[in-house]
N, C-alpha and C positions, 0 to 999 in steps of 0.2 A: 367491515371486514370484522371476522369474530376470532375470538380466542385468542393464539398468538398469531395470525395473519399482519396485527399492525405492530406488531414488533419482529422484525426480518430475522429471520434465524441465519446464526453466525454461518459465515460461508468462508471455505477457507481463505486464509489474509495470506494476498501474493506475498510470498517473500522476494528480496529485491536482489537477490541473486537465485542462482541454482543451488547456493551450499546447502547439504543436506548432513546433518552430522551423522546417518548412517548409511550414509554411501559413502566410502571411505576412499573410493577413485575421484569423487568431485571434488573434496576440498584436498585433497591429496599436492600441495606444493614442490611439485617436481625440479632437482636440481638445472632441467632447462627452462627454467622461470614460465612454465603453461600451467594455467586452468584448464578445465573442461571450457568449453564451448561458450557457452551462456555466459558464464562467469567472467571467460577471459575481456568478453565482450563490453562485458557493464564496468568493470576491474578498468578496463584502457581508456573508455568514455569519463572513468572516474577524474583516472590520471591524468587526462585530456584536460579539463576543469582545472584541477590543482597546481597543474604546470603553467600552462597559460595565467592561472590568476597570480601566482606564483613571479610566471615573467614579466608580467605590466611594470615590476619595482624592479626586480634586476637586469631588466636590459639598462634603465637610467644608471646602475653602475656599469655596467658591461662597456655601456658608451663612453663612459668622464672616464675611464680606464684604456680605454682606444685610445682618446684625446691627448689624455699626457703619456702614451708610448709612439703615438705617430709625432706629436709636437719633438719629445727626442728623438726622434730617427731622423727628422726631419734639418732638426739641425746639427747633426752630424754629417749630413751628405753634400756633397758637393754642388754650388747651384743648379746644372747641368744635369742633376741624378732627382733631381726632389720631384720634377714633370713628371717623367715614367715613373717614378716607386708612386708619387698619389695615382698616377691613372688605375695602377693597379690595385692598388691596395687600400683606394680612397670607396672604393666597392664595399669591404671591408664594413665598415660605417654606415655603408646604402645599406646596407643587409641588416645589422644591429636596429637599425633607427625604422627598418619596414617589420620590421617583426616584431618589435615594441608596442604598432601600433596594431598592431593584427592582433596580437596579443589584450588589446582594451578592446574591442568586441567580444562577447559572450558567444553570439552566432558564429563566430570562425573559431570556438574551443576546437570544434570536432576533426578539423582541420590542421590542429596545432600541430602533431608529428609529423606532420606532409613537409610545415613549410620551415621549420625550427631542422628537422635536419637536411634539407636542403640547403637551407643556408648558410649552418652549418656546413656540411661536404665545402660547399662555394668558398665560405671563408678560409678553411684552411688552405684546399687548396690557392687562393689566391695571394695568402702569405703564403706560403712556401714558394709560389710563381715569383713571388717577390724579393724575397731572400735569394736564386738563385738568379734572377736576370739584374739588380741591382750589388754588384760588386765595387767592394772600397775596404780598404786596410783596416778603419774606426765603427765602419757602419756593419762590417759583415754581423760580427758577432751579435750586436742589436738587432738585425734584421729577422736572426734565429731566435733571440728571445720572443719577438713576436708570434714565429711559430707558438713558439710553448703559450704562450697566453693564448692564443687560436685553444689549443688544445687543452689545454686548463678551463676555459670557459665554457668551451663544447661538452664535457667530460663531467666537469662539476658543478653550471650554471644553469644549464640550459633547463633540466628537469626531465631531457631524453630518457626512454626505459633501455635496458640493457642490449636491445640487440643493435635499436635504433641509432643510440647513439655509438654504438661500435662499428656499423653499416659508414654513415656518415664520418667518423674521428679516417678509419684506414683507406674509406671508400674518396676522403676529401683528397688527403694523402696521394693516395695513384696518380687519381687527375691533376693534381701538383708537381707531380717528376715530368710525367706526359709532359705539361704545357711548359715545363722546365724546357724539356728537351726540343720541344717544336720551337721552344724559341730560343734556341740557343744558350742557357743559361748555364753558368756552372752551380755545380751541385756540392757542398763542404759534406760531405758521406761523413764524418765523424763529428761535428757539428751536429747534422738531423737527427743520428744516434740519439746526440744526446737531449736535442730540444723535440724531437715529434717522435722518435720511436716509445724509447724509453717512457715519459710522460703518456703516451698512449698507451703502455700496457699498463703504465699503476692504473690511468682513468678508468679503464677497462677493468680491473680488481675491483675498483670502487665503485664505479656504476652499476655494477654487477651484484657487492654487497649492499645497496642504496635501495636495488632494484627489489630483489631479496625480501630484503626488512620492510617496505612497502606493503608487498603485496602478503607478506604474512600477519602485518597488522588489516593488512583491508580482508582477506581471509575469517581473522579473526574476530573482527566489527561488524563482518555479515555473519558469522555464528551467533553473538552476542543478540545483532539484531533478528536474526531467528527466533533464538530460545522467547526472546522479549515479544514476539509475536505471536506465537505458538503459547506463552503463559493466557494474556492479552484472552486468546481465541475462547483457551479453559474456559477461562474466567467467564466469558461469554455462557459457553454453554452450561456452564453449572448455574450462572444466573436464572437460564431457562429454564433450565431442569431445575430448579426451584420456584419457578412462578407456574409451572407446565404439566397438566397430565399425563400422565406417562401411558396412559390406556389408547384416551381419544384426540391428542394433540390437544384439548379445548382449554384454557385457562382453569387452574385450579383453586383448591376452596382461599388458599391464605393468599392468591393475587384478586380475586373478583375483592376478596374484604379491603386491602390495597385501594385498589380502582375505587370499590364504593366507598370510601372515606375520602379519598379525593376528589372524588366528582360528586358527591353530598356538599362538602366545604366550596366547592367553587357556584354548585347552581346556591346554595347558600350567601354567598360572597351577591349572584346574580338575580336572586329570585328566581329562576329559570326553574319545570318544573324537570324530574327526575323522572323514569320506570324502570320497573323491577318485576322483570316475570323470571315466577319459578315454575318450574315447568318436574313432570312426574310423569314417567312409565307404567302407566295400567296393567297392575297384574305382573310385573315382573318375575316378582320369585316365583310366581307359578312358571312365568315363561321358563325359568332359568332352570327350576326342577323340573322339572319337563322334558325338556332340550340339552338341555346340559351348561356348564359355562363358559366351554369353547363356543358354542353361539348366544351364551349370554351376551359376553364380551363380541360380536362381531355385530348381534343387535343394539347393544352401547355406543359401535362406532358408529354405524349407520345412522343412526339417530345424532347423533353428535356431528356428520357431517351438516346434516341438515338443518341442525338449528345454528352453527355455525355462517350457512349462509342466508339467514335470520339475519346478522351482524353484519349489515353492509359496509356503517361508516367509519371512520379510522377511531370515534371515541368508543364505540360499540366493543360492550365486551361478553366473549358467550363463554362458560365456566362450566365445570363439571362440578356441583354443589357435593356430593357424595354419593356412592352408590350409582343409583339410579336416577336422582332428580340433576338438574340441570337450572344456571341459572341465565338470563340477559340483561345486562345492562343497556340502560339507553339517555343518554344526557338529552337534557332538550327535548325533550317527547310527553307531550300532552296526553289526558285518557283516551279521548278516540284515537289517535297515532298508536296509541298502547295497545288498545285494544284489535285495531286492525290488524296489527304486527301477531300477536295471542293466536286470531282465525287467520289468518297469510300459515302460522307455524301447524295450528293443529291439523289442515286439511294437505297439505302438505306432507308431514307424517301418517297419514292415512292412505296416501296417494303411493306412498315406497310398500304397501300393500307386504309390507314382513307378518306372517301367518302367525300367527298365535294361538293355538290349540287351546291353551290354557283359558283366554281371556272369557268374561262372562257379559262384556258388551259388545265386541267385535270378533268378524273373524282375524283380522290384522292388529297389527302393535296400534298401540292410540296414544295419545298421551294427555291430561289435565293441568289446567295453567291458570298459576293464581295472579293476577295484574295489581301491581300497587302503582300510583303515581302520587307524589307530591311536590309542592313547591318546599321545600325546607326553612321549619320557621328557626329563626334564630336561638342558639344554644342547644338545640337538641342535638342527640347521637344520632350517627348513621342507622343504627339497627333498627329505628323506629318504620324505617322503611324494608329492610327487610322483613320484621316480625309482620307488618303487614302485607306482605306478600306470601309469605308462609300461612297466614290467616286465609288469604284468597283461594291457597291453594287447597286447604283445607276443606273448606266451603266445598270447591268442583269438582272435588273428590266425594264426599257425602254429599254430590244432590245427581251423583249417577258417571262421573270421569267423561272422559270424553269432551271436554267442553271447555270453561274460559269463566272464571268469574273476577271483576273487579271490584276490590275492597274498598268498602263503605258507599256501595249502588247496587252491591245485590243482586246487578243483572248477572242471567247465565247466559252463556251465548253457546246456544249449541252448533257443531258442524252442519246439519241439515237445513239451516235458516242461514247459514251465512250465504251472502250475496255473491 
């Protein structure tokens, strides 16, 4: 890889919701307790998980209260009434136990609203039916208290959202009335108004307020998360711009210096060779003066693209050193390999056939390359390699350009003699 290809450019970070502070219709929480479609789906999924997690523990409390209430009712019923009553109201306990078990499995969270809504509706229906079918002077009020217990539990403890809990509460009551009529039960409408209708209306208000508050907190959390992710993305972009050359997209001088220091220290520890190629476009000033700066910029970009292609490994660094000079840093690369890479680069740029009307050595744009390879001695600074590559580049230009020179060897390799 070359330049910043081995440093992935930051992709747009997916926001966990469709909240966008610039789109008010998506972030507005209406009185109907609805978000936009995508946000509503995410909210429901999150709410199901949180409600199920909470219900795992609430189910124990609900069941214990159910046992206490059932024991009190059974103590007031006549012996012949206990079994008929238990055959109806006993299913409420079964529903609580089953719902608590289902809530213990994470895989069932997505269906939490479904099974708890149906369980709540059936529980209210059974409580109301039991109160209507089983009559007694002392047990009547307590049976209606069981209805109030069911209503309070459904609205206050299940964690259902407003519309679901409202449907479960009133739907269960309607089914209970129908079942009572079918079983010839006698409903005390005055008690029913106090123990079912009144608590249901109060429960609706509380459920609406709880749902609204929950949605508002969720929306604010999403907005904060979006702001955080946008800040992180902006920081990544700034860091990238701080290390990237704006014209060519290669690493800039600052990043090259940092990478050279890191690779120099690594090579020093491992006693492995480190290669640096300094590259200069031949007679680029004449090219710029004759064809203009826009053409010069385009030439720099095309040459940079070719240099980038010569940095194939993740640790290779292609950089614009400054002006028309470029650099290639190759960790764990010996002299033979480095010279081969320099030869390949010279040939590839010649094959681009970028017309250079002012070149003294070729009709096309060419480059001179200085190659330096060293196993860093302990205690030496990294700029030693840079100085050697720069010196080799100077020799290549002095000896005719369009060629590479290996520092310390004095060997000149001209494209015409390359294999």
